[in-house]
C-alpha positions in Angstrom: 108.2 109.0 118.7 111.9 109.4 118.6 113.5 110.4 115.1 116.9 110.9 114.0 118.4 112.6 111.0 122.0 111.5 109.7 124.5 111.6 106.8 125.2 108.0 105.6 126.7 106.0 102.8 124.4 106.0 99.5 122.3 102.8 99.2 124.4 100.2 97.6 124.3 99.8 93.7 122.5 103.1 93.7 125.2 105.0 91.5 125.1 103.9 87.9 126.2 105.5 84.5 123.1 104.5 82.9 119.7 104.6 84.7 117.1 101.9 85.0 113.7 103.0 83.6 111.8 101.3 86.2 109.2 102.3 87.5 107.1 104.2 85.1 106.4 107.8 85.7 103.1 108.2 87.6 100.8 110.7 85.8 98.9 113.4 87.8 96.1 112.0 90.1 93.0 113.8 91.0 91.9 117.5 89.7 94.4 119.4 87.9 93.9 122.8 86.0 93.4 120.7 82.9 93.7 117.2 82.0 96.8 115.6 80.5 96.0 112.3 78.6 98.1 109.6 80.2 99.5 108.2 77.0 100.6 111.8 75.9 102.0 112.3 79.3 104.2 109.2 79.1 105.2 109.3 75.5 106.5 112.8 75.9 108.9 111.5 78.9 110.4 108.9 76.6 114.2 109.6 76.5 114.2 110.0 72.6 112.2 113.2 73.0 114.7 115.5 74.7 117.7 113.8 73.0 116.2 114.5 69.6 115.1 118.1 70.4 118.6 118.7 72.0 120.5 117.4 69.1 118.4 119.4 66.6 118.8 122.4 68.7 122.7 122.2 68.8 122.9 121.5 65.0 120.6 124.4 64.3 122.6 126.8 66.3 125.8 125.8 64.8 124.4 126.3 61.4 122.8 129.7 62.0 125.9 130.8 63.9 128.1 130.0 60.8 125.4 131.7 58.6 125.6 134.8 60.6 129.4 135.0 60.7 129.4 134.7 56.8 127.1 137.5 56.5 129.0 139.9 58.9 126.7 139.4 61.7 123.9 141.5 60.0 120.3 141.5 61.4 117.9 139.3 59.6 115.4 141.5 57.7 112.7 140.0 59.7 114.3 141.4 63.1 113.4 144.8 61.7 109.8 144.2 61.2 107.0 145.1 63.7 105.8 141.5 63.4 109.1 140.5 65.0 108.9 143.2 67.7 105.3 142.0 68.6 106.5 138.3 68.7 109.3 139.1 71.0 107.0 141.0 73.5 104.4 138.4 73.3 107.0 135.6 73.9 108.5 137.5 77.0 105.0 138.3 78.6 103.8 134.6 77.8 107.0 133.2 79.7 106.6 135.7 82.5 103.0 134.8 83.1 103.7 131.2 82.7 106.6 131.2 85.0 104.4 133.0 87.6 101.6 130.6 87.4 104.0 127.8 87.9 105.6 129.4 90.9 102.2 129.9 92.5 101.1 126.4 91.7 104.4 124.9 93.3 103.9 127.4 96.3 100.6 125.6 96.9 102.0 122.1 96.3 104.8 122.7 99.0 102.4 124.3 101.4 100.1 121.3 101.3 102.8 118.7 101.2 105.4 119.8 103.9 104.1 119.3 107.8 104.2 122.0 110.4 107.6 122.7 111.8 106.1 123.0 115.3 105.3 119.3 115.4 107.4 116.9 117.4 110.2 115.4 115.3 109.4 118.3 113.0 112.9 118.1 111.2 112.7 114.5 110.4 109.0 114.8 109.1 109.9 117.6 106.9 112.9 115.7 105.5 110.6 112.8 105.1 108.1 114.9 103.1 110.8 116.1 101.0 112.3 112.8 100.3 109.4 110.5 100.0 107.0 112.2 97.2 104.4 109.2 97.0 101.7 108.0 99.0 99.6 109.1 102.0 101.3 111.7 104.2 102.9 111.0 107.7 106.1 109.7 108.9 106.4 106.0 107.6 103.3 106.2 105.6 104.8 106.7 102.1 105.0 104.5 99.1 108.3 103.7 97.4 109.7 101.7 94.6 111.7 98.5 95.6 113.8 97.8 92.7 114.7 94.4 94.1 111.2 92.8 94.0 110.3 95.4 91.3 107.1 96.5 93.1 105.7 99.5 95.0 105.9 98.9 98.7 105.1 100.7 101.9 107.9 102.8 103.5 107.4 100.9 106.9 107.6 97.4 105.2 110.0 98.0 102.3 110.5 94.3 101.4 106.8 93.1 101.1 103.7 94.2 99.4 100.2 93.5 100.7 98.7 94.6 97.0 97.2 98.0 98.5 100.2 100.2 97.5 99.1 100.9 94.0 95.8 102.3 95.4 97.9 104.4 97.9 100.0 105.8 95.1 96.7 107.8 94.2 96.8 109.4 97.7 97.2 113.0 98.3 99.5 115.0 100.8 102.8 114.4 99.2 104.6 116.5 96.8 104.2 114.4 93.6 100.4 114.1 93.6 99.8 117.5 95.1 101.1 119.3 92.0 104.9 118.2 91.1 103.5 115.6 88.6 101.4 118.3 86.8 103.5 121.6 87.0 106.8 119.7 86.7 106.0 117.8 83.5 104.9 121.2 81.9 107.9 123.0 82.9 110.1 120.2 81.4 108.1 120.9 78.1 108.6 124.8 78.5 112.3 124.0 78.1 111.8 123.1 74.5 109.8 126.4 74.0 112.5 128.5 75.6 115.1 127.8 72.8 113.2 130.5 70.9 115.3 132.8 73.1 118.1 131.7 71.0 116.3 132.1 67.7 115.5 135.8 68.7 119.3 136.2 69.4 120.4 134.7 66.0 117.7 136.7 64.2 119.5 139.9 65.3 122.7 138.7 63.7 124.4 137.7 66.9 125.9 134.4 67.8 124.5 132.0 70.2 127.7 131.3 72.6 128.6 128.4 74.5 126.9 129.6 77.6 123.4 130.1 75.9 123.5 126.8 73.9 124.8 124.8 76.8 122.2 126.5 79.3 119.2 125.5 77.0 120.5 122.0 76.1 121.3 121.0 79.7 118.2 122.3 81.0 116.0 120.1 78.7 117.9 117.0 79.8 117.9 117.6 83.6 114.2 118.4 83.6 113.5 115.4 81.6 115.5 113.2 84.0 114.0 114.7 87.1 110.4 114.3 86.1 110.9 110.8 84.2 112.5 109.3 87.3 110.5 111.2 89.8 113.6 112.4 91.7 112.6 114.1 94.8 114.9 117.3 94.6 113.6 118.4 91.2 110.7 120.2 92.8 113.4 123.0 93.6 114.2 123.3 90.1 110.5 123.8 89.1 109.8 126.0 92.1 113.0 128.3 92.2 113.7 128.7 88.4 110.1 129.5 87.7 110.5 132.2 90.3 113.7 133.7 88.6 112.1 133.3 85.1 109.1 135.3 86.2 111.3 138.2 87.0 113.8 137.6 84.1 111.2 137.5 81.5 109.6 140.6 82.9 112.9 142.3 82.6 113.3 141.2 79.1 109.7 142.5 78.3 110.8 146.0 79.8 113.9 146.1 77.7 112.1 145.2 74.4 110.3 148.6 74.8 113.7 150.2 75.4 112.7 151.0 79.0 116.0 151.7 81.0 116.2 149.2 83.8 118.7 150.0 86.8 121.8 148.2 86.6 121.3 146.9 90.1 118.3 145.0 89.1 120.2 143.1 86.3 123.0 142.4 88.9 120.5 141.1 91.3 119.1 138.8 88.6 122.7 137.4 87.8 123.0 136.9 91.6 119.9 135.1 91.8 120.8 132.6 89.0 124.2 132.0 90.6 122.7 131.5 94.1 120.1 129.2 92.5 122.7 127.0 90.9 125.0 126.9 94.1 122.1 126.1 96.4 120.2 123.8 93.8 123.2 121.6 93.2 124.3 121.3 97.0 120.7 120.6 98.0 120.3 118.0 95.2 123.7 116.2 96.1 123.1 115.7 99.8 120.0 113.6 98.8 122.3 110.7 98.1 123.9 110.8 101.5 120.7 111.4 103.8 118.9 108.9 105.8 116.7 109.0 108.8 115.4 106.7 111.6 112.1 106.8 113.4 110.0 104.5 115.4 106.9 103.1 113.6 103.8 101.7 115.3 102.7 98.2 113.8 99.3 97.1 114.6 98.7 93.6 116.2 95.0 92.3 115.7 93.8 89.6 118.3 90.5 87.9 117.8 88.9 87.1 121.3 85.9 85.0 122.0 83.2 86.9 124.1 82.1 84.0 126.1 83.5 80.6 127.2 83.2 78.0 124.6 81.6 75.5 126.8 78.4 78.0 127.3 78.3 78.2 123.4 78.5 74.5 123.0 76.0 73.9 125.6 73.5 76.2 123.8 73.9 74.5 120.5 73.4 71.2 122.1 70.2 72.3 123.8 68.7 73.2 120.6 69.6 70.0 118.8 68.4 67.8 121.6 65.2 69.8 122.2 63.9 68.4 118.7 62.1 65.0 119.0 62.8 62.2 116.4 59.2 62.3 115.2 59.5 65.8 114.4 62.6 65.5 112.6 61.3 62.7 110.4 58.2 64.9 109.7 60.4 67.9 108.7 62.4 65.8 106.2 59.2 64.6 104.6 57.7 68.0 104.2 61.2 69.2 102.7 61.1 66.4 100.2 57.7 67.4 99.0 59.4 70.9 98.1 57.6 72.8 101.0 59.3 74.8 103.7 59.9 73.2 107.0 58.9 74.9 110.2 61.2 77.6 111.4 63.9 76.0 113.4 64.9 77.8 116.7 67.7 80.2 116.4 71.1 78.9 117.3 73.2 81.2 119.3 76.5 81.6 117.5 79.7 82.6 119.3 80.6 86.3 119.2 84.1 87.5 118.7 85.9 90.9 119.3 88.9 92.1 117.6 91.4 93.7 120.0 94.3 96.1 118.5 97.6 96.4 120.2 100.8 98.1 118.8 104.4 97.3 119.0 107.1 99.8 118.0 109.9 99.1 115.4 112.9 101.3 114.5 112.8 101.9 110.8 115.8 103.5 108.8 115.1 105.0 105.5 117.2 106.3 102.6 116.2 109.5 101.2 116.5 108.1 97.6 115.3 104.6 96.7 116.1 104.1 93.0 119.1 104.4 90.5 117.1 106.6 88.2 116.4 109.2 91.0 120.2 109.2 91.9 120.9 109.5 88.2 118.7 112.6 87.8 120.4 114.3 90.9 123.9 113.8 89.6 123.1 114.8 85.9 121.8 118.2 87.3 124.8 118.5 89.5 127.3 117.9 86.8 125.3 120.3 84.6 125.3 123.0 87.0 129.1 122.9 87.9 130.4 124.5 84.7 127.1 126.6 84.3 127.8 128.3 87.7 131.5 128.9 86.7 130.2 130.8 83.5 127.9 132.8 85.2 130.2 133.8 87.8 132.8 134.9 85.2 130.1 137.1 83.6 129.2 138.5 87.0 132.9 139.4 87.7 133.4 140.7 84.2 130.1 142.7 84.2 130.0 144.2 87.8 133.5 144.2 89.1 135.3 146.1 86.5 137.5 143.4 85.1 138.2 142.9 81.4 140.5 140.8 79.0 140.1 139.0 75.8 138.8 136.0 77.6 136.5 138.0 79.8 135.1 139.9 76.9 134.2 136.6 75.1 132.5 135.2 78.2 130.6 138.6 78.8 129.3 138.7 75.3 127.9 135.2 75.5 126.3 136.0 78.9 124.9 139.3 77.4 123.3 137.2 74.7 121.8 134.9 77.4 120.4 137.8 79.4 119.9 140.9 77.4 119.9 140.1 73.8 115.9 140.5 73.7 116.2 144.4 73.6 114.9 145.3 70.2 117.7 146.7 67.8 
């Protein structure tokens, strides 16, 4: 099988300012660590949910920032209590453990979904496994959504449906059903819980700067888009971000106990965050410009008669002519009385054999198939661009010895995002 990977123009019409909400998100299939009711799964992916939470978050932050400024940035009384200290510690430990659990779960997902690099045409097979996240494994075997006919179709026959594609969507072997549908959805919800980071900052009398507020708001919306539209590159957000959060919240736990952490570790965390943004945005963006071609074997079924037709006909004729006229009249009379006729001689029926042959056809597939998938990609890219700049500013100001009024402000905001969990 000859396969080829190439950069190409995006599919026509895939760029749109507003997404199309078809198809519906497919809930997790098969065994999962725990069951998520289908209605709950789908309802929490309604776009009103992240928009409402993000809006409430922004207005709350603005109101509490104003409150802290009016009160001279004094810590709230609760922030000096043992309850607050215990809450901060448990909050950080819980997020560290949860993030580690998600990372391990996604590691298993990728391990089960990505083919061996030692196979023939391994590069294209790996790209196919990362681009096409539904259906059975194997190059050309995936199931994708055709927006033109509004149906799920086979990758190898993208313009027709034989009615079996819905069943194949329940197959395992690709990223979505192997774990992304489950771990990605919970990771999306965790972005709502993470806004408590900001509440901890505000309770200490500090301000939630632009970096902090923008970071959390954008993460909610981007994770929603990636999971709602089942966009292929969202696996990287879940996988890499959960790994970094495992380290980050472990660091926060240590600082809550006033344990001194070497500066190089904090610097490494900042570097890892920046690399995550740069690599993640680049990786996501190229999905719009990737296509690949391969040879696919289509089966042809021929039905062949095992013996000549003349032999079969003569066999049937001999059975018919072997029954005399009186015997046939007698049989009809017996049957009319409701009795069984004598057993007729067995007629030899013709036998057929199905012969399978195959023909090869070149198939070309784009990495992305729907407007929604592409929308999620570029929402993430747009979100990550200014976020990367702000984090790089923080890195320069914190670790390269530069200072100015502007840099102090940026550094203070980033410090809030990374180190404000230390108990006063």
